[in-house]
C-alpha positions in Angstrom: -0.1 0.1 0.3 2.9 2.5 0.7 3.9 1.7 -2.9 0.5 3.1 -4.5 0.9 6.2 -2.1 3.8 7.3 -2.6 3.3 6.5 -7.1 0.3 8.3 -6.5 2.0 11.2 -4.2 4.9 11.8 -7.3 2.1 12.0 -9.9 1.2 14.1 -8.6 4.0 16.3 -7.9 5.1 15.5 -11.6 1.8 16.7 -13.2 2.4 20.3 -11.2 5.6 20.6 -12.0 4.5 19.9 -15.3 1.7 22.7 -15.3 4.2 25.3 -14.1 6.8 24.4 -16.4 4.5 24.6 -19.7 2.7 28.0 -18.2 6.7 29.4 -18.0 7.4 28.3 -21.5 4.2 29.8 -22.3 5.3 33.3 -21.3 8.6 32.8 -22.4 6.9 31.8 -25.9 4.8 35.0 -25.4 7.8 37.4 -24.5 9.4 36.1 -26.8 6.8 36.7 -29.9 7.0 40.2 -29.4 9.9 41.0 -29.1 10.7 39.3 -32.4 8.6 41.2 -34.5 10.6 44.1 -34.1 14.4 43.9 -34.4 16.1 45.7 -31.0 18.5 48.7 -32.6 20.8 49.1 -30.1 23.2 50.9 -32.4 20.3 53.3 -31.7 20.5 53.7 -28.3 24.1 54.1 -28.2 24.7 56.7 -31.6 25.8 59.5 -30.4 27.2 59.1 -26.7 30.7 60.2 -27.8 29.6 62.5 -29.8 32.9 65.5 -28.5 34.6 63.5 -26.4 38.3 64.1 -26.2 38.7 60.3 -24.9 36.8 58.6 -27.8 38.3 61.1 -30.5 42.1 60.1 -29.1 41.0 56.6 -28.7 39.9 57.1 -32.6 42.7 58.4 -33.9 44.9 55.5 -32.1 43.0 52.4 -33.2 43.5 54.3 -37.3 47.0 55.2 -36.6 47.7 51.5 -35.3 45.2 49.7 -38.2 47.6 52.6 -40.7 50.6 50.9 -39.2 49.5 47.3 -40.8 48.9 48.7 -44.0 52.5 50.5 -44.5 53.8 46.7 -43.9 52.5 45.2 -46.0 53.3 46.5 -49.6 53.4 43.9 -52.1 57.5 43.2 -52.6 58.0 43.2 -56.0 58.3 39.4 -56.7 61.0 37.6 -59.0 59.8 35.8 -62.2 62.2 32.7 -62.6 62.8 31.4 -66.2 61.4 28.0 -66.5 62.6 25.7 -69.6 
């Protein structure tokens, strides 16, 4: 008899847990569906936030110099042509 009681309690508990999970999934789907219609454009939130910022301008200048330093080093070399018989 205790075994049936345990099975009944376990089944009831399992049903409650599944119902709670289904409700949570439904809530997440509803939230996901409403945000999926219009993608979040994060760049609109930060656009202009560095305007007239001297630290940002300095960071951009240093980054540009760093990138340009690679271009100067990677200039094409004159390739030797080999005469093959």
